[in-house]
C-alpha positions as CSV (number, residue, x, y, z in Angstrom):
1,M,-10.3,24.1,-35.7
2,I,-8.2,20.9,-35.3
3,K,-8.3,19.8,-31.7
4,E,-6.3,17.3,-29.7
5,P,-7.7,13.7,-29.9
6,R,-10.3,12.7,-27.4
7,G,-8.8,11.3,-24.3
8,T,-5.5,13.2,-24.6
9,R,-4.2,16.4,-23.2
10,T,-1.7,19.2,-24.0
11,L,0.5,20.2,-21.1
12,F,2.6,23.3,-20.6
13,S,3.6,25.9,-18.0
14,E,3.0,25.1,-14.3
15,E,1.1,21.9,-14.9
16,L,3.9,20.4,-17.0
17,N,6.5,21.7,-14.5
18,K,4.6,19.8,-11.7
19,R,4.5,16.6,-13.7
20,E,8.2,16.8,-14.6
21,G,9.0,17.5,-11.0
22,L,6.9,14.6,-9.7
23,V,8.6,12.2,-12.2
24,K,12.0,13.5,-11.2
25,E,11.2,13.0,-7.5
26,L,10.0,9.4,-8.2
27,S,13.1,8.7,-10.3
28,S,15.3,9.9,-7.6
29,W,13.4,7.7,-5.1
30,A,13.7,4.6,-7.4
31,S,17.4,5.2,-7.8
32,S,17.8,5.3,-4.1
33,L,16.3,1.8,-3.9
34,G,18.9,0.5,-6.4
35,F,16.8,0.6,-9.5
36,S,18.1,1.5,-13.0
37,K,16.1,3.2,-15.7
38,I,14.8,1.3,-18.7
39,Q,13.1,2.6,-21.8
40,T,11.1,0.5,-24.2
41,P,9.4,1.2,-27.6
42,T,6.1,3.1,-27.7
43,F,4.6,0.3,-29.7
44,E,5.1,-3.5,-29.6
45,N,4.0,-6.5,-31.4
46,S,0.3,-6.9,-30.4
47,S,0.8,-10.6,-29.6
48,L,2.8,-9.4,-26.5
49,Y,-0.5,-8.2,-24.9
50,I,-3.0,-10.7,-26.3
51,D,-3.2,-14.3,-25.3
52,Q,-5.4,-15.8,-28.0
53,S,-6.5,-18.7,-25.7
54,A,-7.6,-16.3,-22.9
55,P,-11.4,-15.8,-22.5
56,E,-10.9,-12.1,-22.0
57,N,-9.0,-11.8,-25.3
58,E,-11.8,-9.8,-27.0
59,I,-11.9,-7.3,-24.2
60,L,-8.1,-6.7,-24.4
61,K,-8.4,-6.2,-28.1
62,K,-10.9,-3.5,-27.7
63,E,-8.6,-1.6,-25.3
64,L,-5.6,-1.7,-27.7
65,F,-4.7,1.0,-30.2
66,F,-3.7,-1.1,-33.2
67,L,-1.3,0.0,-35.9
68,R,-1.4,-1.3,-39.5
69,D,-3.1,-4.8,-39.7
70,E,-3.4,-5.3,-35.9
71,S,0.1,-6.8,-35.8
72,L,1.4,-3.8,-33.9
73,A,-0.1,-1.9,-31.0
74,L,0.6,1.1,-28.8
75,K,1.6,-0.3,-25.4
76,P,-1.2,-0.3,-22.8
77,E,1.1,-1.0,-19.9
78,E,4.8,-1.4,-19.3
79,T,5.4,-4.6,-17.4
80,A,5.1,-6.9,-20.5
81,S,7.4,-4.7,-22.5
82,V,10.1,-4.8,-19.8
83,A,9.8,-8.6,-19.7
84,R,10.1,-8.8,-23.4
85,A,13.1,-6.4,-23.3
86,V,14.8,-8.6,-20.6
87,T,14.2,-11.7,-22.7
88,S,15.2,-10.4,-26.1
89,G,18.3,-8.7,-24.6
90,K,19.3,-11.8,-22.7
91,L,19.8,-9.6,-19.7
92,L,19.1,-12.5,-17.2
93,F,22.2,-14.4,-18.4
94,S,24.7,-11.4,-18.5
95,N,23.8,-9.6,-15.3
96,P,23.6,-10.4,-11.5
97,T,20.0,-11.0,-10.4
98,P,17.6,-9.8,-9.3
99,L,17.4,-7.2,-12.1
100,K,15.8,-4.0,-10.9
101,F,14.4,-1.5,-13.4
102,F,12.3,1.7,-13.1
103,Y,10.5,3.5,-16.0
104,S,8.4,6.5,-16.9
105,S,6.4,5.9,-20.0
106,Q,3.5,7.0,-22.1
107,C,0.8,4.3,-22.4
108,F,-2.4,4.1,-24.4
109,R,-5.8,2.4,-23.9
110,H,-8.7,2.6,-26.2
111,E,-11.4,3.1,-23.6
112,R,-14.1,5.6,-23.0
113,P,-12.5,8.8,-21.6
114,Q,-13.9,9.9,-18.2
115,K,-12.7,11.6,-15.0
116,Q,-9.1,10.7,-14.3
117,R,-9.2,8.1,-17.1
118,F,-7.4,9.0,-20.3
119,R,-6.6,7.3,-23.5
120,E,-3.0,8.5,-23.3
121,F,-1.5,8.4,-19.8
122,T,1.9,8.3,-18.0
123,Q,2.9,5.2,-16.1
124,F,5.8,5.2,-13.6
125,G,6.8,1.9,-12.3
126,L,9.4,-0.5,-10.8
127,E,10.1,-4.1,-11.8
128,I,12.2,-6.7,-9.9
129,I,13.1,-9.6,-12.2
130,K,14.1,-13.0,-10.7
131,A,13.1,-12.2,-7.2
132,S,11.6,-15.2,-5.4
133,S,11.5,-14.0,-1.8
134,W,8.1,-12.7,-0.6
135,V,10.0,-10.0,1.3
136,Y,10.3,-8.1,-2.0
137,E,6.6,-7.6,-2.1
138,V,6.6,-6.3,1.4
139,E,9.5,-4.0,0.8
140,L,7.9,-2.4,-2.3
141,I,4.6,-1.9,-0.4
142,Y,6.4,-0.4,2.6
143,M,8.7,1.9,0.6
144,L,5.9,3.3,-1.6
145,D,3.5,3.7,1.2
146,S,6.1,5.6,3.2
147,L,6.8,7.8,0.2
148,F,3.1,8.6,-0.2
149,R,2.5,9.4,3.5
150,E,5.9,11.0,4.5
151,K,7.0,12.8,1.3
152,F,3.6,13.6,-0.2
153,Q,1.5,13.8,3.0
154,L,-1.2,11.5,1.5
155,D,-2.6,10.1,4.7
156,S,-6.1,9.7,3.1
157,L,-4.9,6.9,0.7
158,K,-6.4,3.5,1.3
159,L,-4.0,0.5,0.9
160,R,-5.6,-2.8,0.0
161,V,-3.7,-6.1,-0.1
162,N,-4.6,-9.6,-1.2
163,Y,-2.9,-12.9,-2.1
164,L,-3.7,-14.5,-5.4
165,S,-2.2,-17.8,-6.7
166,N,-0.9,-19.5,-9.8
167,K,-3.0,-20.3,-12.8
168,E,-3.8,-23.8,-11.6
169,T,-5.2,-22.6,-8.3
170,R,-7.0,-19.8,-10.0
171,S,-8.6,-22.2,-12.4
172,K,-10.2,-24.1,-9.5
173,W,-11.3,-20.8,-8.0
174,T,-12.7,-19.7,-11.4
175,K,-14.8,-22.9,-11.7
176,A,-16.1,-22.4,-8.2
177,L,-17.1,-18.8,-9.0
178,T,-18.7,-19.8,-12.2
179,A,-20.8,-22.4,-10.5
180,Y,-21.7,-20.0,-7.7
181,F,-22.7,-17.1,-9.9
182,S,-24.7,-19.4,-12.2
183,E,-26.9,-20.0,-9.2
184,N,-26.6,-16.6,-7.5
185,N,-26.8,-13.7,-10.0
186,E,-29.8,-11.7,-9.1
187,G,-29.0,-8.0,-9.3
188,L,-25.7,-8.4,-11.3
189,S,-25.1,-5.9,-14.1
190,S,-25.2,-7.2,-17.7
191,N,-21.4,-6.8,-17.8
192,S,-21.0,-9.1,-14.8
193,L,-23.5,-11.6,-16.2
194,K,-21.4,-11.9,-19.3
195,R,-18.3,-12.5,-17.1
196,I,-19.8,-15.5,-15.3
197,K,-18.5,-17.8,-18.1
198,T,-15.6,-15.8,-19.3
199,N,-13.8,-14.2,-16.3
200,P,-15.9,-14.4,-13.1
201,I,-13.0,-13.2,-11.0
202,R,-13.5,-9.7,-12.3
203,I,-17.0,-9.6,-10.9
204,L,-15.5,-9.4,-7.4
205,D,-13.9,-5.9,-8.1
206,D,-16.6,-4.6,-10.4
207,E,-17.3,-0.9,-9.6
208,R,-21.0,-1.5,-9.4
209,D,-21.5,-5.1,-8.2
210,S,-18.6,-5.6,-5.7
211,S,-20.7,-4.2,-2.9
212,L,-23.6,-6.6,-3.5
213,E,-24.2,-9.2,-0.8
214,I,-24.1,-12.2,-3.3
215,V,-20.7,-11.0,-4.5
216,Q,-19.3,-10.6,-1.0
217,K,-20.4,-14.1,-0.2
218,A,-18.8,-15.6,-3.3
219,P,-16.0,-18.3,-2.8
220,K,-12.7,-16.7,-1.7
221,I,-9.3,-17.5,-3.2
222,E,-8.1,-18.5,0.3
223,Q,-10.3,-21.6,0.2
224,F,-8.1,-22.9,-2.7
225,L,-4.6,-22.0,-1.5
226,S,-2.1,-24.7,-0.6
227,E,-0.8,-24.9,2.9
228,E,2.5,-23.4,1.8
229,E,0.7,-20.4,0.3
230,R,-1.4,-19.9,3.4
231,E,1.7,-19.8,5.5
232,K,3.3,-17.3,3.0
233,S,0.3,-15.0,3.0
234,S,0.2,-15.2,6.8
235,K,3.9,-14.1,7.0
236,I,3.2,-11.2,4.7
237,K,0.3,-10.0,6.9
238,T,2.5,-10.3,9.9
239,L,5.4,-8.3,8.5
240,L,3.1,-5.6,7.1
241,S,1.5,-5.2,10.5
242,E,4.9,-5.1,12.3
243,L,6.0,-2.4,10.0
244,G,3.1,-0.3,11.2
245,L,1.3,-0.2,7.8
246,N,-2.3,0.8,7.9
247,Y,-3.7,-1.7,5.3
248,H,-6.9,-3.6,4.5
249,W,-6.6,-7.3,3.6
250,D,-9.2,-7.3,0.8
251,E,-10.1,-10.6,-0.7
252,S,-12.0,-8.9,-3.5
253,L,-8.9,-7.2,-4.8
254,V,-7.8,-9.0,-8.0
255,R,-6.2,-6.2,-10.2
256,G,-7.0,-5.9,-13.9
257,L,-4.1,-7.8,-15.4
258,D,-4.3,-11.6,-15.3
259,Y,-0.6,-12.4,-14.9
260,Y,-0.5,-11.8,-11.1
261,T,0.3,-15.0,-9.2
262,G,0.9,-14.0,-5.5
263,T,0.6,-10.8,-3.5
264,V,-1.3,-8.0,-5.1
265,F,-1.7,-4.5,-3.7
266,E,-3.3,-1.2,-4.6
267,W,-3.6,2.4,-3.2
268,N,-7.0,4.1,-3.7
269,Y,-8.2,7.6,-3.4
270,K,-11.9,8.3,-3.5
271,G,-12.5,5.0,-5.1
272,L,-9.9,5.4,-7.8
273,G,-6.7,3.3,-8.1
274,I,-3.6,5.6,-7.8
275,A,-0.9,2.9,-7.8
276,G,-0.7,-0.9,-7.5
277,G,1.1,-4.0,-8.4
278,G,2.0,-7.5,-7.3
279,R,3.9,-10.7,-7.9
280,Y,4.0,-12.3,-11.4
281,D,5.9,-15.5,-11.6
282,E,4.5,-16.9,-14.8
283,L,4.7,-14.0,-17.3
284,F,8.2,-15.1,-18.6
285,N,6.6,-18.5,-19.6
286,K,5.3,-16.5,-22.6
287,F,8.8,-16.1,-23.8
288,G,9.9,-19.7,-23.3
289,L,11.5,-19.0,-19.8
290,K,10.3,-20.8,-16.7
291,D,10.9,-20.2,-13.0
292,I,11.5,-16.4,-13.4
293,P,9.7,-15.0,-10.3
294,C,9.1,-11.2,-10.5
295,V,7.3,-8.5,-8.6
296,G,6.5,-4.9,-9.6
297,L,4.3,-1.9,-9.2
298,A,3.0,1.0,-11.3
299,I,1.9,4.6,-10.5
300,G,-0.6,6.5,-12.6
301,I,1.0,9.9,-12.8
302,E,-2.2,11.8,-13.8
303,R,-4.1,10.4,-10.9
304,L,-1.3,10.9,-8.4
305,L,-1.1,14.6,-9.6
306,N,-4.8,15.0,-9.2
307,T,-4.7,13.4,-5.7
308,L,-1.9,15.7,-4.6
309,E,-3.8,18.8,-5.8
310,E,-7.1,17.8,-4.1
311,S,-5.2,16.9,-0.9
312,G,-3.7,20.4,-0.8
313,F,-0.1,19.3,-1.2
314,N,2.5,22.1,-0.9
315,W,4.6,21.9,-4.0
316,P,8.2,22.9,-3.4
317,K,8.7,26.3,-4.8
318,K,11.3,26.4,-7.6
319,L,13.9,29.1,-7.1
320,D,13.1,31.9,-9.6
321,K,16.4,32.5,-11.4
322,R,14.9,34.4,-14.3
323,V,16.2,37.7,-15.7
324,Y,14.8,39.8,-18.5
325,F,17.2,41.6,-20.9
326,C,16.1,45.0,-22.2
327,N,17.9,45.7,-25.4
328,L,17.3,49.4,-26.4
329,L,19.5,49.4,-29.5
330,S,18.4,48.9,-33.1
331,E,20.8,46.0,-33.4
332,V,22.0,43.2,-31.1
333,E,25.7,43.3,-30.4
334,P,27.7,40.1,-30.4
335,R,29.0,40.8,-26.9
336,I,25.4,41.0,-25.6
337,L,24.8,37.4,-26.9
338,R,28.1,36.4,-25.3
339,L,26.9,37.9,-22.0
340,A,23.6,36.1,-22.4
341,K,25.4,32.8,-22.9
342,K,27.6,33.5,-19.9
343,L,24.6,34.1,-17.7
344,R,22.8,31.0,-18.9
345,D,25.9,28.8,-18.4
346,S,25.9,29.9,-14.8
347,G,22.4,28.8,-14.2
348,I,20.6,32.1,-14.8
349,E,17.5,31.8,-17.0
350,L,17.7,34.8,-19.4
351,E,14.6,36.0,-21.2
352,S,14.3,38.7,-23.9
353,N,12.3,40.0,-26.8
354,W,14.7,41.1,-29.4
355,E,12.0,42.8,-31.5
356,L,11.3,45.5,-28.8
357,Q,13.5,48.7,-28.5
358,E,11.5,51.0,-26.2
359,L,12.1,50.6,-22.4
360,K,8.4,50.9,-21.6
361,S,7.6,48.1,-24.1
362,H,10.2,46.0,-22.4
363,F,8.8,46.8,-19.0
364,R,5.3,45.8,-20.0
365,F,6.5,42.6,-21.6
366,S,8.6,41.5,-18.6
367,E,5.7,42.3,-16.3
368,R,3.5,39.9,-18.3
369,L,6.2,37.2,-17.9
370,N,6.2,38.1,-14.1
371,I,10.0,38.4,-14.1
372,K,11.4,40.4,-11.2
373,W,14.9,41.3,-12.4
374,L,15.8,43.3,-15.4
375,L,19.1,44.0,-17.3
376,I,19.0,47.2,-19.3
377,Y,21.4,48.0,-22.3
378,G,21.0,51.2,-24.3
379,A,23.1,53.8,-26.0
380,K,24.4,55.2,-22.6
381,E,25.4,51.7,-21.4
382,Q,27.0,51.0,-24.8
383,S,29.3,54.0,-24.5
384,E,30.2,53.1,-20.9
385,N,30.7,49.3,-21.6
386,K,28.2,48.6,-18.8
387,V,24.8,47.0,-18.2
388,I,22.2,48.1,-15.7
389,L,20.6,45.7,-13.2
390,K,17.2,46.8,-11.9
391,E,14.4,45.3,-9.9
392,Q,10.9,45.6,-11.5
393,N,8.9,48.6,-10.3
394,Q,11.8,49.8,-8.1
395,K,13.9,53.0,-8.6
396,S,17.2,51.8,-7.3
397,Q,19.6,50.2,-9.8
398,S,23.3,49.3,-10.2
399,S,25.7,49.0,-13.1
400,F,28.2,46.2,-14.0
401,E,31.1,46.1,-16.3
402,L,30.4,44.1,-19.5
403,E,34.0,42.9,-19.5
404,N,33.6,41.4,-16.0
405,P,30.4,39.4,-16.1
406,E,31.4,37.3,-13.1
407,E,30.5,40.2,-10.8
408,L,27.0,40.4,-12.3
409,V,26.6,36.6,-11.9
410,K,27.7,36.8,-8.3
411,E,25.2,39.6,-7.6
412,L,22.3,37.9,-9.3
413,N,22.9,34.6,-7.4
414,K,23.0,36.6,-4.2
415,L,19.7,38.4,-5.0
416,M,17.9,35.2,-6.0
417,T,18.7,33.0,-3.0
């Protein structure tokens, strides 16, 4: 038997309906904030994601799904693709700024599949391009936190916030961390020991080592911030508090992507990141553009869905507008298909099995589909130019003229509300 690839899933029925409903809700929310949808290719040039000079280059390469000769790769995240699209489309020069985009996209990472970590996953996100004010970070945090807690009743989420800096400041911090962990590394995992010389910042948020005392005592980014950055982070803290947000200022929060240059934030549920983002003012340097300040966030749809399920979220019930058509004749008449189209055009979801001709078979089939309302058309109805409307497992029924389907539509809508 040929199975789906490891780390992927096939979705259908109720699970797919919930996912589509969630993405629709998030899209509506993003639109209300003034964001427009953007769609980028499923694969990009791999150089978009790999900085050959970066020490973590080999780690990134292992996470990418390459195509052909490694010149192309399935996208592992969306922010870099949006930046590339904005640059190649010259959108900054033909539109008022800041540009505000939202997306819902399939992303791919070649990592070991485990609980709530898939090789193919859905990412929903927002990007604000050319946005220099720190208020944009606070606004995104405030709006998404409000959505989580008010719309989805997710009061158990933990919001963590930190302030990182530009590459120059992080370079000083990195040197200090390397020096510190070279002298203080007892108890570190083999993975963290390797990171001492390549990317010691990631030791701070390592799943295993972040709780170690030597890690918690490591030099903090705040020691290396300029006076201007200290004042900015202080203003951010103040406004977040004044908005009534329940957040934790966590100096170990560094996020997994290395292009962040200011505020970073993340929502966690039982230790797993559900959503997060931050400021990235230097990403556009990669495309030859400077001084393009940006801020964005991304939501892991699979993890958010799981969180909603575990927290007992009451999913809005979809109005059941399904009707099952029982055709008892040996052939299907054109006027029946015209009636079916009329019903569907009015918003009725018409189901049928054109291979069945016995009423009992239709009853059994419609019961398996869990459809409440039935339309019956046999020899008697054919001679009278009518169709019977009947509720499943009920004796009462009513008839409607085939030549006047509006009355049938009116009655069905009345019964289904």
